mmCIF file as gemmi writes it, N, C-alpha and C atoms, coordinates in Angstrom:
data_model
loop_
_atom_site.group_PDB
_atom_site.id
_atom_site.type_symbol
_atom_site.label_atom_id
_atom_site.label_alt_id
_atom_site.label_comp_id
_atom_site.label_asym_id
_atom_site.label_entity_id
_atom_site.label_seq_id
_atom_site.pdbx_PDB_ins_code
_atom_site.Cartn_x
_atom_site.Cartn_y
_atom_site.Cartn_z
_atom_site.occupancy
_atom_site.B_iso_or_equiv
_atom_site.pdbx_formal_charge
_atom_site.auth_seq_id
_atom_site.auth_asym_id
_atom_site.pdbx_PDB_model_num
ATOM 1 N N . MET Axp A 1 ? 0.763 -1.111 -0.075 1 0 ? 1 A 1
ATOM 2 C CA . MET Axp A 1 ? 0.043 -0.016 0.07 1 0 ? 1 A 1
ATOM 3 C C . MET Axp A 1 ? 0.805 1.211 0.112 1 0 ? 1 A 1
ATOM 4 N N . TYR Axp A 2 ? 0.491 2.354 -0.604 1 0 ? 2 A 1
ATOM 5 C CA . TYR Axp A 2 ? 1.079 3.623 -0.741 1 0 ? 2 A 1
ATOM 6 C C . TYR Axp A 2 ? 0.255 4.472 -0.116 1 0 ? 2 A 1
ATOM 7 N N . ASP Axp A 3 ? 0.7 5.077 1.029 1 0 ? 3 A 1
ATOM 8 C CA . ASP Axp A 3 ? -0.09 6.066 2.097 1 0 ? 3 A 1
ATOM 9 C C . ASP Axp A 3 ? 0.636 7.242 1.953 1 0 ? 3 A 1
ATOM 10 N N . ILE Axp A 4 ? -0.243 8.245 1.776 1 0 ? 4 A 1
ATOM 11 C CA . ILE Axp A 4 ? 0.366 9.895 1.931 1 0 ? 4 A 1
ATOM 12 C C . ILE Axp A 4 ? -0.655 10.169 3.061 1 0 ? 4 A 1
ATOM 13 N N . THR Axp A 5 ? -0.002 10.821 4.174 1 0 ? 5 A 1
ATOM 14 C CA . THR Axp A 5 ? -0.705 11.507 5.271 1 0 ? 5 A 1
ATOM 15 C C . THR Axp A 5 ? -0.444 12.87 5.24 1 0 ? 5 A 1
ATOM 16 N N . TYR Axp A 6 ? -1.42 13.773 5.318 1 0 ? 6 A 1
ATOM 17 C CA . TYR Axp A 6 ? -1.335 15.164 5.419 1 0 ? 6 A 1
ATOM 18 C C . TYR Axp A 6 ? -1.886 15.404 6.997 1 0 ? 6 A 1
ATOM 19 N N . LEU Axp A 7 ? -1.08 16.35 7.65 1 0 ? 7 A 1
ATOM 20 C CA . LEU Axp A 7 ? -1.527 16.684 9.036 1 0 ? 7 A 1
ATOM 21 C C . LEU Axp A 7 ? -1.619 18.182 9.163 1 0 ? 7 A 1
ATOM 22 N N . SER Axp A 8 ? -2.256 18.448 10.168 1 0 ? 8 A 1
ATOM 23 C CA . SER Axp A 8 ? -2.696 19.829 10.618 1 0 ? 8 A 1
ATOM 24 C C . SER Axp A 8 ? -1.524 20.515 10.921 1 0 ? 8 A 1
ATOM 25 N N . PRO Axp A 9 ? -1.264 21.788 10.487 1 0 ? 9 A 1
ATOM 26 C CA . PRO Axp A 9 ? -0.019 22.533 10.714 1 0 ? 9 A 1
ATOM 27 C C . PRO Axp A 9 ? 0.325 22.803 12.348 1 0 ? 9 A 1
ATOM 28 N N . GLU Axp A 10 ? -0.956 22.375 13.301 1 0 ? 10 A 1
ATOM 29 C CA . GLU Axp A 10 ? -0.769 22.778 14.675 1 0 ? 10 A 1
ATOM 30 C C . GLU Axp A 10 ? 0.211 21.558 15.254 1 0 ? 10 A 1
ATOM 31 N N . ILE Axp A 11 ? 0.445 20.435 14.659 1 0 ? 11 A 1
ATOM 32 C CA . ILE Axp A 11 ? 1.356 19.452 15.442 1 0 ? 11 A 1
ATOM 33 C C . ILE Axp A 11 ? 2.707 19.858 15.628 1 0 ? 11 A 1
ATOM 34 N N . ASP Axp A 12 ? 2.941 19.622 16.661 1 0 ? 12 A 1
ATOM 35 C CA . ASP Axp A 12 ? 4.541 20.215 17.267 1 0 ? 12 A 1
ATOM 36 C C . ASP Axp A 12 ? 5.474 19.166 16.146 1 0 ? 12 A 1
ATOM 37 N N . ASN Axp A 13 ? 6.597 19.834 15.838 1 0 ? 13 A 1
ATOM 38 C CA . ASN Axp A 13 ? 7.597 19.225 15.068 1 0 ? 13 A 1
ATOM 39 C C . ASN Axp A 13 ? 8.12 17.941 15.633 1 0 ? 13 A 1
ATOM 40 N N . GLU Axp A 14 ? 8.293 17.928 17.052 1 0 ? 14 A 1
ATOM 41 C CA . GLU Axp A 14 ? 8.984 16.611 17.676 1 0 ? 14 A 1
ATOM 42 C C . GLU Axp A 14 ? 7.978 15.32 17.376 1 0 ? 14 A 1
ATOM 43 N N . ILE Axp A 15 ? 6.624 15.853 17.363 1 0 ? 15 A 1
ATOM 44 C CA . ILE Axp A 15 ? 5.907 14.645 17.165 1 0 ? 15 A 1
ATOM 45 C C . ILE Axp A 15 ? 5.678 14.057 15.769 1 0 ? 15 A 1
ATOM 46 N N . VAL Axp A 16 ? 5.79 15.111 14.799 1 0 ? 16 A 1
ATOM 47 C CA . VAL Axp A 16 ? 6.043 14.708 13.347 1 0 ? 16 A 1
ATOM 48 C C . VAL Axp A 16 ? 7.117 13.993 12.895 1 0 ? 16 A 1
ATOM 49 N N . GLU Axp A 17 ? 8.332 14.167 13.812 1 0 ? 17 A 1
ATOM 50 C CA . GLU Axp A 17 ? 9.417 13.501 13.66 1 0 ? 17 A 1
ATOM 51 C C . GLU Axp A 17 ? 9.147 11.905 14.002 1 0 ? 17 A 1
ATOM 52 N N . GLU Axp A 18 ? 8.481 11.652 14.772 1 0 ? 18 A 1
ATOM 53 C CA . GLU Axp A 18 ? 8.077 10.394 15.465 1 0 ? 18 A 1
ATOM 54 C C . GLU Axp A 18 ? 7.17 9.521 14.373 1 0 ? 18 A 1
ATOM 55 N N . PHE Axp A 19 ? 6.598 10.243 13.418 1 0 ? 19 A 1
ATOM 56 C CA . PHE Axp A 19 ? 5.703 9.606 12.277 1 0 ? 19 A 1
ATOM 57 C C . PHE Axp A 19 ? 6.507 8.695 11.348 1 0 ? 19 A 1
ATOM 58 N N . GLY Axp A 20 ? 8.099 9.237 11.285 1 0 ? 20 A 1
ATOM 59 C CA . GLY Axp A 20 ? 8.727 8.468 10.391 1 0 ? 20 A 1
ATOM 60 C C . GLY Axp A 20 ? 8.952 6.961 11.032 1 0 ? 20 A 1
ATOM 61 N N . GLU Axp A 21 ? 8.843 6.855 12.412 1 0 ? 21 A 1
ATOM 62 C CA . GLU Axp A 21 ? 9.106 5.297 13.005 1 0 ? 21 A 1
ATOM 63 C C . GLU Axp A 21 ? 7.779 4.666 13.481 1 0 ? 21 A 1
ATOM 64 N N . ARG Axp A 22 ? 6.676 5.441 13.513 1 0 ? 22 A 1
ATOM 65 C CA . ARG Axp A 22 ? 5.564 4.674 13.906 1 0 ? 22 A 1
ATOM 66 C C . ARG Axp A 22 ? 4.198 5.226 13.223 1 0 ? 22 A 1
ATOM 67 N N . PHE Axp A 23 ? 3.26 4.361 13.343 1 0 ? 23 A 1
ATOM 68 C CA . PHE Axp A 23 ? 2.013 4.742 12.836 1 0 ? 23 A 1
ATOM 69 C C . PHE Axp A 23 ? 1.263 5.956 13.389 1 0 ? 23 A 1
ATOM 70 N N . VAL Axp A 24 ? 0.882 6.964 12.388 1 0 ? 24 A 1
ATOM 71 C CA . VAL Axp A 24 ? 0.351 8.269 13.157 1 0 ? 24 A 1
ATOM 72 C C . VAL Axp A 24 ? -0.584 8.038 14.347 1 0 ? 24 A 1
ATOM 73 N N . VAL Axp A 25 ? -1.465 7.16 14.164 1 0 ? 25 A 1
ATOM 74 C CA . VAL Axp A 25 ? -2.438 6.804 15.208 1 0 ? 25 A 1
ATOM 75 C C . VAL Axp A 25 ? -1.7 6.431 16.514 1 0 ? 25 A 1
ATOM 76 N N . ASP Axp A 26 ? -0.742 5.704 16.287 1 0 ? 26 A 1
ATOM 77 C CA . ASP Axp A 26 ? 0.073 4.986 17.752 1 0 ? 26 A 1
ATOM 78 C C . ASP Axp A 26 ? 0.8 6.279 18.041 1 0 ? 26 A 1
ATOM 79 N N . VAL Axp A 27 ? 1.464 7.253 17.572 1 0 ? 27 A 1
ATOM 80 C CA . VAL Axp A 27 ? 2.094 8.33 17.865 1 0 ? 27 A 1
ATOM 81 C C . VAL Axp A 27 ? 1.226 9.362 18.613 1 0 ? 27 A 1
ATOM 82 N N . LEU Axp A 28 ? 0.174 9.656 17.986 1 0 ? 28 A 1
ATOM 83 C CA . LEU Axp A 28 ? -0.829 10.38 18.683 1 0 ? 28 A 1
ATOM 84 C C . LEU Axp A 28 ? -1.197 9.884 20.006 1 0 ? 28 A 1
ATOM 85 N N . LYS Axp A 29 ? -1.53 8.718 20.13 1 0 ? 29 A 1
ATOM 86 C CA . LYS Axp A 29 ? -1.959 8.049 21.274 1 0 ? 29 A 1
ATOM 87 C C . LYS Axp A 29 ? -0.973 8.219 22.18 1 0 ? 29 A 1
ATOM 88 N N . THR Axp A 30 ? 0.164 8.09 22.039 1 0 ? 30 A 1
ATOM 89 C CA . THR Axp A 30 ? 1.196 8.155 23.078 1 0 ? 30 A 1
ATOM 90 C C . THR Axp A 30 ? 1.373 9.709 23.695 1 0 ? 30 A 1
ATOM 91 N N . HIS Axp A 31 ? 0.887 10.727 22.821 1 0 ? 31 A 1
ATOM 92 C CA . HIS Axp A 31 ? 0.854 11.831 23.41 1 0 ? 31 A 1
ATOM 93 C C . HIS Axp A 31 ? -0.655 12.419 23.829 1 0 ? 31 A 1
ATOM 94 N N . SER Axp A 32 ? -1.462 11.196 24.319 1 0 ? 32 A 1
ATOM 95 C CA . SER Axp A 32 ? -2.892 11.499 24.752 1 0 ? 32 A 1
ATOM 96 C C . SER Axp A 32 ? -3.769 12.108 23.558 1 0 ? 32 A 1
ATOM 97 N N . ILE Axp A 33 ? -3.497 12.243 22.279 1 0 ? 33 A 1
ATOM 98 C CA . ILE Axp A 33 ? -4.503 12.518 21.326 1 0 ? 33 A 1
ATOM 99 C C . ILE Axp A 33 ? -5.276 11.378 20.621 1 0 ? 33 A 1
ATOM 100 N N . HIS Axp A 34 ? -6.24 11.303 20.888 1 0 ? 34 A 1
ATOM 101 C CA . HIS Axp A 34 ? -7.008 10.095 20.328 1 0 ? 34 A 1
ATOM 102 C C . HIS Axp A 34 ? -7.977 10.397 19.206 1 0 ? 34 A 1
ATOM 103 N N . ILE Axp A 35 ? -8.088 9.248 18.385 1 0 ? 35 A 1
ATOM 104 C CA . ILE Axp A 35 ? -9.208 9.539 17.423 1 0 ? 35 A 1
ATOM 105 C C . ILE Axp A 35 ? -10.494 9.605 17.8 1 0 ? 35 A 1
ATOM 106 N N . GLN Axp A 36 ? -11.141 10.497 17.569 1 0 ? 36 A 1
ATOM 107 C CA . GLN Axp A 36 ? -12.714 10.677 17.833 1 0 ? 36 A 1
ATOM 108 C C . GLN Axp A 36 ? -13.593 10.035 16.878 1 0 ? 36 A 1
ATOM 109 N N . LYS Axp A 37 ? -13.264 10.318 15.48 1 0 ? 37 A 1
ATOM 110 C CA . LYS Axp A 37 ? -14.162 9.878 14.256 1 0 ? 37 A 1
ATOM 111 C C . LYS Axp A 37 ? -13.181 9.75 13.08 1 0 ? 37 A 1
ATOM 112 N N . THR Axp A 38 ? -13.692 8.932 12.148 1 0 ? 38 A 1
ATOM 113 C CA . THR Axp A 38 ? -12.738 8.525 11.064 1 0 ? 38 A 1
ATOM 114 C C . THR Axp A 38 ? -14.131 8.399 9.87 1 0 ? 38 A 1
ATOM 115 N N . HIS Axp A 39 ? -13.558 9.116 8.848 1 0 ? 39 A 1
ATOM 116 C CA . HIS Axp A 39 ? -14.557 9.272 7.712 1 0 ? 39 A 1
ATOM 117 C C . HIS Axp A 39 ? -13.512 8.492 6.53 1 0 ? 39 A 1
ATOM 118 N N . ILE Axp A 40 ? -14.169 7.586 5.909 1 0 ? 40 A 1
ATOM 119 C CA . ILE Axp A 40 ? -13.534 6.831 4.979 1 0 ? 40 A 1
ATOM 120 C C . ILE Axp A 40 ? -14.331 6.844 3.493 1 0 ? 40 A 1
ATOM 121 N N . VAL Axp A 41 ? -13.591 7.149 2.451 1 0 ? 41 A 1
ATOM 122 C CA . VAL Axp A 41 ? -14.236 6.862 1.031 1 0 ? 41 A 1
ATOM 123 C C . VAL Axp A 41 ? -13.305 5.96 0.357 1 0 ? 41 A 1
ATOM 124 N N . THR Axp A 42 ? -13.642 4.736 -0.141 1 0 ? 42 A 1
ATOM 125 C CA . THR Axp A 42 ? -13.097 3.924 -0.816 1 0 ? 42 A 1
ATOM 126 C C . THR Axp A 42 ? -13.842 3.86 -2.256 1 0 ? 42 A 1
ATOM 127 N N . ASP Axp A 43 ? -12.842 3.96 -3.503 1 0 ? 43 A 1
ATOM 128 C CA . ASP Axp A 43 ? -13.2 4.004 -4.93 1 0 ? 43 A 1
ATOM 129 C C . ASP Axp A 43 ? -12.188 3.111 -5.671 1 0 ? 43 A 1
ATOM 130 N N . ALA Axp A 44 ? -12.341 3.03 -6.731 1 0 ? 44 A 1
ATOM 131 C CA . ALA Axp A 44 ? -11.506 2.422 -7.855 1 0 ? 44 A 1
ATOM 132 C C . ALA Axp A 44 ? -11.082 3.545 -8.748 1 0 ? 44 A 1
ATOM 133 N N . ALA Axp A 45 ? -9.893 3.482 -9.107 1 0 ? 45 A 1
ATOM 134 C CA . ALA Axp A 45 ? -9.329 4.767 -10.069 1 0 ? 45 A 1
ATOM 135 C C . ALA Axp A 45 ? -8.139 4.328 -10.698 1 0 ? 45 A 1
ATOM 136 N N . PRO Axp A 46 ? -7.924 4.801 -11.817 1 0 ? 46 A 1
ATOM 137 C CA . PRO Axp A 46 ? -6.568 4.538 -12.578 1 0 ? 46 A 1
ATOM 138 C C . PRO Axp A 46 ? -5.382 5.094 -11.908 1 0 ? 46 A 1
ATOM 139 N N . ALA Axp A 47 ? -4.319 4.157 -11.801 1 0 ? 47 A 1
ATOM 140 C CA . ALA Axp A 47 ? -3.074 4.542 -11.145 1 0 ? 47 A 1
ATOM 141 C C . ALA Axp A 47 ? -2.619 5.744 -11.873 1 0 ? 47 A 1
ATOM 142 N N . ALA Axp A 48 ? -1.966 6.509 -10.995 1 0 ? 48 A 1
ATOM 143 C CA . ALA Axp A 48 ? -1.331 7.78 -11.634 1 0 ? 48 A 1
ATOM 144 C C . ALA Axp A 48 ? -0.151 8.257 -10.974 1 0 ? 48 A 1
ATOM 145 N N . GLY Axp A 49 ? 0.785 8.709 -11.88 1 0 ? 49 A 1
ATOM 146 C CA . GLY Axp A 49 ? 1.892 9.384 -11.063 1 0 ? 49 A 1
ATOM 147 C C . GLY Axp A 49 ? 2.74 8.385 -10.721 1 0 ? 49 A 1
ATOM 148 N N . ALA Axp A 50 ? 3.461 8.764 -9.385 1 0 ? 50 A 1
ATOM 149 C CA . ALA Axp A 50 ? 4.355 7.909 -8.6 1 0 ? 50 A 1
ATOM 150 C C . ALA Axp A 50 ? 3.711 6.456 -8.32 1 0 ? 50 A 1
ATOM 151 N N . VAL Axp A 51 ? 2.416 6.47 -8.205 1 0 ? 51 A 1
ATOM 152 C CA . VAL Axp A 51 ? 1.934 5.011 -7.545 1 0 ? 51 A 1
ATOM 153 C C . VAL Axp A 51 ? 2.061 4.176 -8.789 1 0 ? 51 A 1
ATOM 154 N N . GLU Axp A 52 ? 1.816 4.647 -9.941 1 0 ? 52 A 1
ATOM 155 C CA . GLU Axp A 52 ? 1.807 3.966 -11.266 1 0 ? 52 A 1
ATOM 156 C C . GLU Axp A 52 ? 3.164 3.164 -11.262 1 0 ? 52 A 1
ATOM 157 N N . GLY Axp A 53 ? 4.27 4.021 -10.941 1 0 ? 53 A 1
ATOM 158 C CA . GLY Axp A 53 ? 5.752 3.541 -11.035 1 0 ? 53 A 1
ATOM 159 C C . GLY Axp A 53 ? 6.056 2.574 -9.847 1 0 ? 53 A 1
ATOM 160 N N . ILE Axp A 54 ? 5.687 2.967 -8.856 1 0 ? 54 A 1
ATOM 161 C CA . ILE Axp A 54 ? 5.872 2.159 -7.423 1 0 ? 54 A 1
ATOM 162 C C . ILE Axp A 54 ? 5.578 0.858 -7.96 1 0 ? 54 A 1
ATOM 163 N N . PHE Axp A 55 ? 4.276 0.674 -8.18 1 0 ? 55 A 1
ATOM 164 C CA . PHE Axp A 55 ? 3.746 -0.591 -8.288 1 0 ? 55 A 1
ATOM 165 C C . PHE Axp A 55 ? 3.846 -1.429 -9.79 1 0 ? 55 A 1
ATOM 166 N N . ASP Axp A 56 ? 4.718 -0.599 -10.501 1 0 ? 56 A 1
ATOM 167 C CA . ASP Axp A 56 ? 4.774 -1.192 -12.098 1 0 ? 56 A 1
ATOM 168 C C . ASP Axp A 56 ? 3.68 -1.748 -12.65 1 0 ? 56 A 1
ATOM 169 N N . VAL Axp A 57 ? 2.574 -0.854 -12.677 1 0 ? 57 A 1
ATOM 170 C CA . VAL Axp A 57 ? 1.577 -1.103 -13.155 1 0 ? 57 A 1
ATOM 171 C C . VAL Axp A 57 ? 1.206 -0.632 -14.56 1 0 ? 57 A 1
ATOM 172 N N . PRO Axp A 58 ? 0.702 -0.976 -15.606 1 0 ? 58 A 1
ATOM 173 C CA . PRO Axp A 58 ? 0.317 -0.071 -16.88 1 0 ? 58 A 1
ATOM 174 C C . PRO Axp A 58 ? -0.745 0.844 -16.564 1 0 ? 58 A 1
ATOM 175 N N . ASN Axp A 59 ? -0.314 1.947 -17.516 1 0 ? 59 A 1
ATOM 176 C CA . ASN Axp A 59 ? -1.083 3.001 -17.469 1 0 ? 59 A 1
ATOM 177 C C . ASN Axp A 59 ? -2.732 2.755 -17.55 1 0 ? 59 A 1
ATOM 178 N N . GLY Axp A 60 ? -3.333 3.475 -16.57 1 0 ? 60 A 1
ATOM 179 C CA . GLY Axp A 60 ? -4.957 3.053 -16.613 1 0 ? 60 A 1
ATOM 180 C C . GLY Axp A 60 ? -5.265 1.991 -15.781 1 0 ? 60 A 1
ATOM 181 N N . TYR Axp A 61 ? -4.288 1.218 -15.186 1 0 ? 61 A 1
ATOM 182 C CA . TYR Axp A 61 ? -4.682 0.013 -14.279 1 0 ? 61 A 1
ATOM 183 C C . TYR Axp A 61 ? -5.55 0.527 -13.256 1 0 ? 61 A 1
ATOM 184 N N . PRO Axp A 62 ? -6.676 -0.157 -12.889 1 0 ? 62 A 1
ATOM 185 C CA . PRO Axp A 62 ? -7.24 0.283 -11.756 1 0 ? 62 A 1
ATOM 186 C C . PRO Axp A 62 ? -6.778 -0.287 -10.336 1 0 ? 62 A 1
ATOM 187 N N . MET Axp A 63 ? -6.632 1.168 -9.344 1 0 ? 63 A 1
ATOM 188 C CA . MET Axp A 63 ? -6.372 0.806 -8.229 1 0 ? 63 A 1
ATOM 189 C C . MET Axp A 63 ? -7.278 1.009 -7.352 1 0 ? 63 A 1
ATOM 190 N N . LEU Axp A 64 ? -7.182 0.437 -5.975 1 0 ? 64 A 1
ATOM 191 C CA . LEU Axp A 64 ? -7.983 0.795 -4.731 1 0 ? 64 A 1
ATOM 192 C C . LEU Axp A 64 ? -7.412 1.864 -4.015 1 0 ? 64 A 1
ATOM 193 N N . ARG Axp A 65 ? -8.427 2.93 -3.936 1 0 ? 65 A 1
ATOM 194 C CA . ARG Axp A 65 ? -8.141 4.155 -3.264 1 0 ? 65 A 1
ATOM 195 C C . ARG Axp A 65 ? -9.034 4.353 -2.25 1 0 ? 65 A 1
ATOM 196 N N . ARG Axp A 66 ? -8.193 4.782 -1.097 1 0 ? 66 A 1
ATOM 197 C CA . ARG Axp A 66 ? -9.078 5.103 0.048 1 0 ? 66 A 1
ATOM 198 C C . ARG Axp A 66 ? -8.555 6.494 0.789 1 0 ? 66 A 1
ATOM 199 N N . LEU Axp A 67 ? -9.596 7.202 0.886 1 0 ? 67 A 1
ATOM 200 C CA . LEU Axp A 67 ? -9.309 8.555 1.233 1 0 ? 67 A 1
ATOM 201 C C . LEU Axp A 67 ? -10.01 8.757 2.693 1 0 ? 67 A 1
ATOM 202 N N . TYR Axp A 68 ? -9.108 9.164 3.534 1 0 ? 68 A 1
ATOM 203 C CA . TYR Axp A 68 ? -9.558 9.183 4.983 1 0 ? 68 A 1
ATOM 204 C C . TYR Axp A 68 ? -9.356 10.729 5.694 1 0 ? 68 A 1
ATOM 205 N N . ARG Axp A 69 ? -10.272 10.78 6.792 1 0 ? 69 A 1
ATOM 206 C CA . ARG Axp A 69 ? -10.157 12.122 7.596 1 0 ? 69 A 1
ATOM 207 C C . ARG Axp A 69 ? -10.531 11.509 8.848 1 0 ? 69 A 1
ATOM 208 N N . MET Axp A 70 ? -9.404 11.771 9.71 1 0 ? 70 A 1
ATOM 209 C CA . MET Axp A 70 ? -9.685 11.294 11.079 1 0 ? 70 A 1
ATOM 210 C C . MET Axp A 70 ? -9.742 12.752 12.076 1 0 ? 70 A 1
ATOM 211 N N . LYS Axp A 71 ? -10.725 12.869 12.82 1 0 ? 71 A 1
ATOM 212 C CA . LYS Axp A 71 ? -10.934 13.997 13.888 1 0 ? 71 A 1
ATOM 213 C C . LYS Axp A 71 ? -10.392 13.472 15.158 1 0 ? 71 A 1
ATOM 214 N N . THR Axp A 72 ? -9.547 14.363 15.961 1 0 ? 72 A 1
ATOM 215 C CA . THR Axp A 72 ? -8.883 13.822 16.984 1 0 ? 72 A 1
ATOM 216 C C . THR Axp A 72 ? -9.443 14.625 18.133 1 0 ? 72 A 1
ATOM 217 N N . SER Axp A 73 ? -9.298 14.103 19.488 1 0 ? 73 A 1
ATOM 218 C CA . SER Axp A 73 ? -9.795 14.657 20.857 1 0 ? 73 A 1
ATOM 219 C C . SER Axp A 73 ? -9.012 16.135 20.82 1 0 ? 73 A 1
ATOM 220 N N . ASP Axp A 74 ? -8.055 16.462 20.123 1 0 ? 74 A 1
ATOM 221 C CA . ASP Axp A 74 ? -7.54 17.796 20.14 1 0 ? 74 A 1
ATOM 222 C C . ASP Axp A 74 ? -8.168 18.674 18.812 1 0 ? 74 A 1
ATOM 223 N N . PRO Axp A 75 ? -9.166 19.452 18.955 1 0 ? 75 A 1
ATOM 224 C CA . PRO Axp A 75 ? -9.915 20.097 17.753 1 0 ? 75 A 1
ATOM 225 C C . PRO Axp A 75 ? -8.813 20.624 16.668 1 0 ? 75 A 1
ATOM 226 N N . GLY Axp A 76 ? -7.621 21.168 17.16 1 0 ? 76 A 1
ATOM 227 C CA . GLY Axp A 76 ? -6.8 21.828 16.294 1 0 ? 76 A 1
ATOM 228 C C . GLY Axp A 76 ? -6.029 20.674 15.423 1 0 ? 76 A 1
ATOM 229 N N . ILE Axp A 77 ? -6.075 19.41 15.762 1 0 ? 77 A 1
ATOM 230 C CA . ILE Axp A 77 ? -5.345 18.235 14.86 1 0 ? 77 A 1
ATOM 231 C C . ILE Axp A 77 ? -6.46 17.531 14.196 1 0 ? 77 A 1
ATOM 232 N N . THR Axp A 78 ? -6.161 17.496 12.906 1 0 ? 78 A 1
ATOM 233 C CA . THR Axp A 78 ? -7.127 16.627 12.046 1 0 ? 78 A 1
ATOM 234 C C . THR Axp A 78 ? -6.143 15.853 11.109 1 0 ? 78 A 1
ATOM 235 N N . VAL Axp A 79 ? -6.294 14.621 10.769 1 0 ? 79 A 1
ATOM 236 C CA . VAL Axp A 79 ? -5.616 13.81 9.936 1 0 ? 79 A 1
ATOM 237 C C . VAL Axp A 79 ? -6.173 13.419 8.594 1 0 ? 79 A 1
ATOM 238 N N . TYR Axp A 80 ? -5.592 13.922 7.679 1 0 ? 80 A 1
ATOM 239 C CA . TYR Axp A 80 ? -5.944 13.318 6.275 1 0 ? 80 A 1
ATOM 240 C C . TYR Axp A 80 ? -5.018 12.328 5.329 1 0 ? 80 A 1
ATOM 241 N N . GLY Axp A 81 ? -5.676 11.718 4.622 1 0 ? 81 A 1
ATOM 242 C CA . GLY Axp A 81 ? -4.602 10.868 3.834 1 0 ? 81 A 1
ATOM 243 C C . GLY Axp A 81 ? -5.282 9.89 2.546 1 0 ? 81 A 1
ATOM 244 N N . VAL Axp A 82 ? -4.348 9.446 1.97 1 0 ? 82 A 1
ATOM 245 C CA . VAL Axp A 82 ? -4.879 8.822 0.529 1 0 ? 82 A 1
ATOM 246 C C . VAL Axp A 82 ? -4.075 7.324 0.75 1 0 ? 82 A 1
ATOM 247 N N . VAL Axp A 83 ? -4.677 6.302 0.734 1 0 ? 83 A 1
ATOM 248 C CA . VAL Axp A 83 ? -3.771 4.913 0.379 1 0 ? 83 A 1
ATOM 249 C C . VAL Axp A 83 ? -4.336 4.363 -0.923 1 0 ? 83 A 1
ATOM 250 N N . GLN Axp A 84 ? -3.255 3.999 -1.642 1 0 ? 84 A 1
ATOM 251 C CA . GLN Axp A 84 ? -3.421 3.389 -2.921 1 0 ? 84 A 1
ATOM 252 C C . GLN Axp A 84 ? -2.885 2.098 -2.932 1 0 ? 84 A 1
ATOM 253 N N . ALA Axp A 85 ? -3.602 1.079 -3.609 1 0 ? 85 A 1
ATOM 254 C CA . ALA Axp A 85 ? -2.863 -0.252 -3.805 1 0 ? 85 A 1
ATOM 255 C C . ALA Axp A 85 ? -3.461 -0.824 -5.162 1 0 ? 85 A 1
ATOM 256 N N . PRO Axp A 86 ? -2.922 -1.788 -5.685 1 0 ? 86 A 1
ATOM 257 C CA . PRO Axp A 86 ? -3.533 -2.428 -6.809 1 0 ? 86 A 1
ATOM 258 C C . PRO Axp A 86 ? -4.438 -3.393 -6.034 1 0 ? 86 A 1
ATOM 259 N N . PHE Axp A 87 ? -5.498 -3.39 -6.902 1 0 ? 87 A 1
ATOM 260 C CA . PHE Axp A 87 ? -6.354 -4.716 -6.175 1 0 ? 87 A 1
ATOM 261 C C . PHE Axp A 87 ? -5.936 -6.078 -5.539 1 0 ? 87 A 1
ATOM 262 N N . ASP Axp A 88 ? -4.908 -6.547 -6.413 1 0 ? 88 A 1
ATOM 263 C CA . ASP Axp A 88 ? -4.43 -7.86 -6.027 1 0 ? 88 A 1
ATOM 264 C C . ASP Axp A 88 ? -3.253 -7.728 -4.913 1 0 ? 88 A 1
ATOM 265 N N . ARG Axp A 89 ? -3.021 -6.73 -4.386 1 0 ? 89 A 1
ATOM 266 C CA . ARG Axp A 89 ? -2.18 -6.533 -3.356 1 0 ? 89 A 1
ATOM 267 C C . ARG Axp A 89 ? -2.436 -5.729 -2.214 1 0 ? 89 A 1
ATOM 268 N N . LEU Axp A 90 ? -3.958 -5.869 -1.824 1 0 ? 90 A 1
ATOM 269 C CA . LEU Axp A 90 ? -4.538 -5.244 -0.696 1 0 ? 90 A 1
ATOM 270 C C . LEU Axp A 90 ? -5.059 -6.065 0.132 1 0 ? 90 A 1
ATOM 271 N N . ALA Axp A 91 ? -4.752 -5.972 1.349 1 0 ? 91 A 1
ATOM 272 C CA . ALA Axp A 91 ? -5.603 -6.454 2.505 1 0 ? 91 A 1
ATOM 273 C C . ALA Axp A 91 ? -5.739 -5.572 3.641 1 0 ? 91 A 1
ATOM 274 N N . CYS Axp A 92 ? -6.843 -5.262 4.362 1 0 ? 92 A 1
ATOM 275 C CA . CYS Axp A 92 ? -6.742 -4.354 5.284 1 0 ? 92 A 1
ATOM 276 C C . CYS Axp A 92 ? -7.893 -4.858 6.339 1 0 ? 92 A 1
ATOM 277 N N . THR Axp A 93 ? -7.867 -4.251 7.53 1 0 ? 93 A 1
ATOM 278 C CA . THR Axp A 93 ? -8.756 -4.506 8.489 1 0 ? 93 A 1
ATOM 279 C C . THR Axp A 93 ? -9.478 -3.141 8.941 1 0 ? 93 A 1
ATOM 280 N N . VAL Axp A 94 ? -10.567 -3.168 9.117 1 0 ? 94 A 1
ATOM 281 C CA . VAL Axp A 94 ? -11.298 -1.965 9.693 1 0 ? 94 A 1
ATOM 282 C C . VAL Axp A 94 ? -12.065 -2.38 10.99 1 0 ? 94 A 1
ATOM 283 N N . ASP Axp A 95 ? -11.622 -1.895 12.04 1 0 ? 95 A 1
ATOM 284 C CA . ASP Axp A 95 ? -12.577 -1.809 13.279 1 0 ? 95 A 1
ATOM 285 C C . ASP Axp A 95 ? -13.237 -0.555 13.783 1 0 ? 95 A 1
ATOM 286 N N . PHE Axp A 96 ? -14.439 -0.661 13.702 1 0 ? 96 A 1
ATOM 287 C CA . PHE Axp A 96 ? -15.337 0.46 14.513 1 0 ? 96 A 1
ATOM 288 C C . PHE Axp A 96 ? -15.89 0.273 15.518 1 0 ? 96 A 1
ATOM 289 N N . PRO Axp A 97 ? -15.55 1.343 16.629 1 0 ? 97 A 1
ATOM 290 C CA . PRO Axp A 97 ? -16.306 0.928 17.756 1 0 ? 97 A 1
ATOM 291 C C . PRO Axp A 97 ? -17.632 1.344 17.803 1 0 ? 97 A 1
């Protein structure tokens, strides 16, 4: 999976550096910032740009794309992202409380 995450500018730089080592959700939790709500849109779209090259798929090959927005317990911090993967290389688990 190819995941691009966008973060609110209010997140402290020291916390952002931790994202290179662990999942965003895990880092936020260690700083007592909890995910309150997650919105997910999943669709199929042609591979584009860097993702096409990373997975070595032909031009126009369908990819599974997941767009997400996570609201946190800190009103100034929201996490946005896009995950892309070929249909034959994707497995994920989603748990909703």
